[in-house]
C-alpha positions in Angstrom: -46.6 -71.3 17.9 -42.9 -70.6 17.2 -41.2 -69.6 14.0 -40.0 -72.5 11.8 -36.4 -73.3 11.6 -33.8 -73.5 8.7 -30.5 -75.1 8.1 -27.9 -72.5 7.3 -25.0 -75.1 7.2 -24.6 -78.7 8.2 -25.4 -78.9 11.9 -26.3 -75.2 12.0 -30.1 -74.8 12.5 -31.7 -71.5 13.5 -35.0 -69.7 13.5 -36.1 -68.3 10.0 -36.5 -64.9 11.8 -33.2 -63.6 13.3 -33.6 -60.7 15.7 -31.3 -57.8 14.6 -29.6 -55.7 17.2 -28.4 -52.8 15.0 -30.7 -50.4 16.7 -28.8 -50.8 20.0 -26.3 -48.4 18.5 -29.1 -45.9 17.7 -30.6 -46.3 21.2 -27.2 -45.4 22.7 -26.5 -42.6 20.3 -25.4 -39.2 21.6 -24.7 -40.5 25.1 -28.1 -42.0 25.7 -28.1 -45.0 28.1 -29.6 -48.5 27.6 -30.0 -50.7 30.6 -28.0 -53.8 29.6 -29.6 -56.0 32.3 -33.1 -55.2 31.1 -31.9 -55.7 27.4 -30.4 -59.1 28.3 -33.8 -60.0 30.0 -35.5 -59.0 26.7 -33.2 -61.4 24.7 -34.3 -64.1 27.1 -38.0 -63.4 26.4 -37.3 -63.5 22.6 -35.4 -66.9 23.0 -38.2 -68.4 25.1 -40.7 -67.5 22.3 -38.6 -69.3 19.7 -36.8 -66.2 18.3 -33.5 -67.7 19.4 -31.1 -66.1 17.0 -29.6 -62.6 17.4 -27.5 -60.6 14.9 -25.1 -58.0 16.0 -21.6 -56.5 15.3 -18.5 -55.3 17.0 -19.7 -51.7 16.4 -23.4 -52.0 17.3 -23.0 -50.1 20.5 -23.2 -52.5 23.5 -24.9 -55.3 21.6 -22.1 -57.8 22.1 -21.9 -56.9 25.8 -25.7 -57.4 26.2 -25.5 -60.8 24.4 -22.6 -61.8 26.6 -24.6 -61.0 29.7 -27.5 -63.0 28.3 -25.2 -66.0 27.8 -23.6 -65.7 31.3 -27.1 -65.8 32.7 -27.7 -69.2 31.0 -29.4 -67.9 27.9 -29.5 -70.3 25.0 -29.5 -68.8 21.4 -27.5 -68.6 18.2 -25.4 -65.5 18.2 -24.3 -63.9 15.0 -21.7 -61.1 15.2 -19.4 -59.3 12.7 -15.8 -58.2 12.6 -15.4 -55.0 10.7 -11.7 -54.1 10.6 -10.1 -51.1 9.0 -8.3 -52.3 5.8 -4.7 -53.0 6.4 -2.3 -56.0 6.6 -4.3 -59.0 7.9 -1.6 -61.0 9.7 -2.4 -63.9 12.0 -2.1 -61.7 15.1 -4.2 -59.0 13.7 -7.1 -61.3 12.8 -6.9 -63.2 16.0 -6.9 -60.1 18.1 -9.8 -58.5 16.2 -12.0 -61.5 16.3 -10.9 -62.2 19.9 -12.4 -58.9 21.1 -15.8 -60.2 20.1 -15.2 -63.5 21.7 -14.1 -61.8 24.9 -17.3 -59.7 25.1 -19.5 -62.6 24.1 -17.8 -65.0 26.7 -17.4 -67.7 24.0 -17.4 -68.2 20.2 -20.5 -67.0 18.4 -22.4 -69.5 16.3 -21.7 -67.3 13.3 -18.7 -65.0 12.9 -19.3 -62.7 9.8 -16.7 -60.6 8.1 -17.1 -57.1 6.4 -14.5 -55.4 4.3 -14.7 -51.8 3.2 -12.7 -51.8 0.0 -11.8 -54.8 -2.2 -9.0 -52.6 -3.7 -7.0 -53.8 -0.6 -6.4 -57.5 -1.1 -5.8 -58.3 2.6 -9.5 -59.2 2.9 -8.6 -62.7 1.5 -5.9 -63.1 4.2 -8.4 -62.3 6.9 -10.9 -64.8 5.7 -8.2 -67.5 5.3 -7.0 -67.0 8.8 -10.6 -67.1 10.1 -11.0 -70.4 8.3 -7.9 -71.7 10.2 -9.5 -70.6 13.4 -12.7 -72.4 12.4 -10.7 -75.6 11.6 -9.0 -75.3 15.1 -12.5 -75.0 16.8 -12.1 -71.4 17.8 -14.9 -70.4 15.5 -18.0 -72.4 14.6 -19.3 -71.0 11.2 -18.1 -68.2 8.9 -20.2 -65.7 7.1 -19.6 -62.4 5.2 -21.7 -59.3 5.0 -22.4 -57.0 2.0 -20.1 -59.0 -0.3 -21.0 -58.5 -4.0 -21.3 -61.6 -6.2 -17.9 -61.3 -7.8 -16.1 -61.2 -4.4 -18.2 -63.8 -2.8 -17.1 -66.0 -5.7 -13.4 -65.2 -5.2 -13.8 -66.2 -1.5 -15.7 -69.4 -2.2 -13.4 -70.5 -5.1 -10.4 -70.0 -2.8 -11.7 -72.6 -0.4 -13.1 -70.3 2.3 -16.1 -72.2 3.9 -18.6 -69.3 3.6 -21.9 -70.4 5.1 -23.8 -67.1 4.7 -23.8 -63.7 3.1 -25.8 -61.0 4.9 -27.1 -58.2 2.8 -29.9 -55.9 2.0 -32.9 -57.6 0.3 -36.4 -56.2 0.2 -39.2 -54.9 -2.0 -37.2 -51.6 -2.1 -33.9 -53.3 -3.0 -34.1 -56.4 -5.1 -30.5 -56.7 -6.2 -30.0 -60.0 -4.4 -32.7 -61.7 -6.5 -30.4 -61.9 -9.5 -26.8 -63.2 -9.9 -26.3 -63.3 -6.2 -29.1 -65.8 -5.6 -28.0 -67.9 -8.6 -24.5 -68.1 -7.2 -25.6 -68.9 -3.6 -27.9 -71.6 -4.8 -25.2 -73.3 -6.9 -22.6 -73.1 -4.1 -24.5 -73.8 -0.8 -24.4 -70.3 0.6 -27.4 -69.0 2.4 -28.5 -65.3 2.3 -29.3 -63.5 5.6 -31.6 -60.7 4.4 -31.9 -57.4 6.3 -33.8 -54.4 5.6 -36.9 -56.4 4.7 -39.1 -53.8 6.4 -37.3 -50.9 4.9 -36.6 -49.4 8.3 -40.3 -49.5 9.2 -41.5 -47.8 6.0 -43.0 -51.1 4.7 -45.8 -51.2 7.2 -49.4 -50.3 7.5 -48.8 -47.0 9.1 -47.1 -45.6 6.0 -49.9 -46.5 3.6 -51.3 -43.4 2.1 -49.1 -41.1 4.1 -47.5 -38.0 2.7 -43.7 -38.0 2.3 -42.0 -37.0 5.6 -39.6 -34.1 5.6 -36.0 -35.1 6.1 -36.0 -33.2 9.4 -38.8 -35.3 10.7 -36.8 -38.6 10.3 -35.3 -39.3 13.7 -33.7 -42.8 13.6 -30.9 -44.2 11.5 -33.0 -47.0 9.9 -35.5 -44.6 8.3 -32.6 -42.1 7.3 -31.2 -45.1 5.4 -34.3 -46.5 3.7 -35.7 -43.2 2.8 -32.7 -43.0 0.4 -33.7 -46.3 -1.1 -37.2 -45.1 -1.6 -35.9 -42.0 -3.5 -33.6 -44.3 -5.6 -36.4 -46.7 -6.6 -38.5 -43.9 -8.1 -39.7 -41.7 -5.2 -42.6 -41.5 -2.9 -45.3 -41.8 -5.6 -43.9 -45.1 -6.8 -43.5 -46.2 -3.2 -47.1 -45.4 -2.4 -48.3 -47.4 -5.4 -46.4 -50.4 -4.1 -47.8 -49.8 -0.6 -51.4 -49.8 -2.0 -50.8 -53.2 -3.6 -49.3 -54.6 -0.6 -52.2 -53.5 1.5 -54.6 -55.2 -0.9 -52.6 -58.5 -0.7 -52.4 -58.1 3.1 -56.2 -57.7 3.5 -56.7 -60.8 1.3 -54.7 -62.9 3.8 -55.7 -61.2 6.9 -52.1 -60.2 7.8 -50.1 -56.9 7.9 -48.3 -55.1 5.1 -45.0 -55.9 7.0 -45.9 -59.6 6.9 -46.4 -59.4 3.1 -43.2 -57.5 2.5 -41.1 -60.0 4.6 -42.9 -63.0 3.2 -41.9 -61.8 -0.3 -38.3 -62.0 0.7 -38.6 -65.4 2.6 -40.1 -67.0 -0.5 -36.9 -66.6 -2.4 -35.0 -69.9 -2.5 -31.6 -68.6 -1.6 -32.8 -66.8 1.5 -32.1 -68.8 4.7 -33.5 -66.3 7.2 -34.6 -62.7 7.5 -33.2 -60.3 10.0 -35.8 -58.1 11.7 -34.6 -55.3 14.0 -35.7 -54.8 17.5 -35.5 -51.9 19.9 -34.7 -53.8 23.1 -36.8 -52.8 26.2 -38.9 -50.4 24.0 -41.1 -52.4 21.7 -41.6 -55.9 20.3 -43.5 -57.3 17.4 -43.1 -61.1 17.8 -46.8 -61.9 17.5 -47.1 -60.0 14.3 -43.9 -61.6 13.0 -45.3 -65.0 13.6 -48.1 -64.3 11.1 -45.5 -64.6 8.4 -45.9 -68.3 8.4 -49.7 -68.3 8.4 -49.9 -67.7 4.6 -47.9 -67.8 1.4 -47.9 -65.5 -1.6 -49.5 -67.2 -4.6 -49.4 -66.2 -8.3 -52.1 -63.6 -8.0 -50.3 -61.9 -5.1 -47.0 -62.0 -6.9 -48.6 -60.5 -10.0 -50.1 -57.6 -8.1 -46.8 -56.9 -6.4 -44.9 -57.3 -9.7 -47.2 -54.8 -11.4 -46.3 -52.1 -8.8 -42.6 -53.0 -9.0 -42.6 -52.6 -12.7 -42.9 -48.8 -12.3 -39.9 -48.7 -10.0 -36.2 -48.1 -10.8 -33.9 -51.0 -9.8 -31.3 -50.1 -7.3 -28.0 -49.7 -9.1 -25.1 -52.0 -8.8 -24.6 -55.3 -7.1 -25.1 -56.2 -3.4 -23.1 -54.2 -0.9 -22.3 -51.5 -3.5 -24.1 -48.9 -1.3 -21.1 -49.1 1.1 -18.4 -48.7 -1.6 -19.6 -46.4 -4.3 -22.3 -43.7 -5.1 -25.2 -43.3 -4.5 -24.1 -44.5 -1.0 -27.6 -45.6 0.2 -26.7 -45.7 3.9 -27.8 -43.9 7.0 -24.9 -41.5 6.8 -25.3 -40.9 3.1 -22.1 -40.0 1.3 -19.3 -42.2 2.5 -16.6 -40.9 0.1 -14.6 -39.1 2.8 -14.6 -42.3 4.9 -13.5 -44.5 2.0 -10.8 -42.0 0.9 -9.3 -42.1 4.4 -8.8 -45.8 4.4 -5.2 -47.0 4.0 -4.2 -47.9 0.4 -2.3 -51.0 -0.5 0.1 -49.1 -2.8 2.1 -45.9 -2.5 3.3 -43.7 -5.3 7.1 -42.7 -5.6 8.4 -39.8 -7.7 11.4 -41.4 -9.4 12.0 -38.5 -11.9 10.6 -35.0 -12.0 7.1 -35.3 -13.2 7.1 -39.1 -13.2 5.5 -41.4 -10.6 5.5 -45.1 -10.2 3.9 -47.7 -8.1 5.6 -50.9 -6.9 3.6 -53.8 -5.5 6.6 -55.3 -3.7 7.0 -58.3 -6.1 10.6 -59.6 -6.3 10.1 -59.6 -10.1 9.7 -55.8 -10.4 13.3 -55.1 -9.3 14.8 -58.2 -11.0 13.1 -57.6 -14.3 13.2 -53.8 -14.1 9.5 -52.8 -14.3 6.9 -51.1 -12.2 3.3 -52.1 -11.4 2.2 -48.8 -12.9 3.8 -45.5 -14.1 2.3 -42.0 -14.3 3.7 -39.5 -16.8 1.8 -36.2 -16.8 -1.9 -37.1 -17.1 -1.2 -40.6 -18.5 -1.2 -43.8 -16.3 0.0 -47.0 -17.6 -0.5 -50.3 -15.7 1.7 -53.3 -16.5 0.2 -56.7 -17.5 -1.4 -57.9 -14.2 -2.2 -61.4 -13.1 -4.2 -62.8 -10.1 -1.1 -63.1 -7.9 -1.8 -62.6 -4.2 0.6 -60.8 -1.9 2.0 -64.2 -0.7 2.7 -65.3 -4.2 -0.2 -67.7 -4.5 -2.6 -67.8 -7.5 -6.0 -66.5 -6.6 -8.9 -68.5 -8.1 -6.8 -71.2 -9.8 -8.9 -72.6 -12.6 -11.5 -69.9 -12.5 -11.0 -67.2 -15.2 -13.8 -65.0 -14.0 -12.6 -65.0 -10.4 -9.0 -64.2 -11.6 -10.4 -61.3 -13.7 -12.1 -59.9 -10.5 -8.8 -60.0 -8.5 -6.8 -58.5 -11.3 -9.1 -55.5 -11.9 -9.0 -54.8 -8.2 -5.2 -54.7 -8.3 -5.3 -52.4 -11.4 -7.8 -50.1 -9.7 -5.6 -49.9 -6.6 -2.6 -49.0 -8.7 -4.5 -46.3 -10.7 -5.9 -44.8 -7.5 -2.4 -44.6 -5.9 -1.4 -42.4 -8.9 -4.5 -40.1 -8.6 -6.9 -41.7 -11.0 -10.0 -43.9 -10.9 -11.2 -46.7 -13.1 -13.5 -44.1 -14.9 -10.3 -42.6 -16.3 -9.3 -45.8 -18.1 -9.2 -45.5 -21.9 -7.6 -48.7 -23.0 -7.4 -52.3 -21.7 -5.7 -55.4 -23.2 -6.8 -58.9 -22.1 -4.8 -62.0 -22.8 -6.5 -65.3 -22.4 -4.9 -68.7 -22.2 -8.0 -70.2 -23.7 -10.3 -68.1 -25.9 -13.4 -70.0 -24.6 -13.0 -68.1 -21.4 -13.9 -64.8 -23.0 -17.4 -64.7 -21.6 -16.7 -64.9 -17.8 -13.7 -62.6 -18.2 -15.7 -60.2 -20.5 -18.6 -60.1 -18.1 -16.4 -59.0 -15.2 -14.7 -56.4 -17.5 -18.1 -55.2 -18.4 -19.2 -54.7 -14.8 -16.2 -52.8 -13.9 -16.1 -50.6 -16.9 -19.8 -50.1 -17.5 -19.3 -46.3 -17.2 -15.8 -45.8 -18.7 -16.3 -48.2 -21.8 -12.5 -48.1 -22.7 -11.1 -49.3 -26.0 -10.3 -53.0 -25.6 -8.3 -55.8 -27.2 -8.8 -59.4 -26.2 -6.7 -62.2 -27.7 -5.8 -65.8 -27.0 -2.1 -66.5 -26.5 -0.1 -69.7 -26.6 0.6 -69.5 -22.9 1.0 -67.2 -20.0 3.9 -67.2 -17.5 2.8 -69.2 -14.4 -0.5 -70.9 -13.6 -2.7 -68.2 -14.9 -5.7 -68.1 -17.2 -5.8 -64.3 -17.9 -3.6 -61.3 -17.8 -4.8 -57.7 -18.2 -3.0 -54.3 -18.7 -4.7 -50.9 -18.7 -4.0 -47.3 -19.6 -5.8 -44.2 -18.1 -5.8 -40.6 -19.0 -6.7 -38.1 -16.3 -8.9 -35.0 -17.0 
């Protein structure tokens, strides 16, 4: 028996279980060595057993080198990798050089090239995806995906014509964010979810049923460091053990493992194309147990038991991917604030008079018409009316008011941050709509961004806006 297959995009069929190579980085941590020849031979064993799709990234230790060796030895499998650049200008040369490093290590184009971006405050992510789409049209890349994109920014990418086939993100019984708006958008727009973390770093397995909570010092690998944070965020060890008890009861009913039940729960979501299950190459393998995923299905009784346990849990905050961009930073490393603060900013602040700072976006109109993108006077920051104008002058998300609002509020956030503030400091926003019927998609985006700040707000319909825009927004912040 081999795992069933799924169509991620036209002509792109893979196993519903993708073998994740994230743990190669952990195996090579602190100078430890991993025999690449033995690891490539292990990939061949997986492929022969029907597990013929491997997920990796440019920063997963030697994973791309191992996959490249596997390919040079005649191995046949779908290779998924990721390009994770530092935010900055994404020119044609920068994109092609960055993607090209993975192509060189792999020996040829991967079946799926995925893109991760650390901060959407820097708009060059859209330039990178557009250039990758050009490379795909030229035949240099086969299929495009993204990783850890939230629903709003996946929408911006898709509505700007980027042929996104997949979005890889966390999805498990510990983290159910993807079951909401993300799944709805993907089903409506032909994007498949690649779900990782379905086993919670190994915590969602029989060996943790009824166990006492481990001390932090006893957690040795990065996966468990990460998903222990998810367990805490969802309500703690007691809530987790109640869930585990119900999963064990369901598993016994079907004669399978707790891990099978946890992964099957994710696979039965319509938007999920495949699940990514990590492997420690040359150390252990669980292919036989993973195949049992397809020997049963969760029925209404099973779902009810699991649902009753989940009712006592706390939903993970935010949208998909937020754990990499804002607190509570549910990652292996924990607090990423220092990393994010070190990233290059799109705007710089200039003191143009004593005690007064301004931000210019580089638009020709700022000098011509005599205004700034934003100005800070004392503790007060005022941001000019902002539209969804990209750095190349094009209109982002033409015809989509919600998508334009996403892009606009990213620009506003970047300007405020350049002047020493955050979106939590915003006390007033003003929204102008070309059509009052667009209030709901724009208002929902505004609500997600300002859920904590709750600024005073004015929203009006105007006769027209200058240019091909559906919405314009200005903001004012006051620093503590």
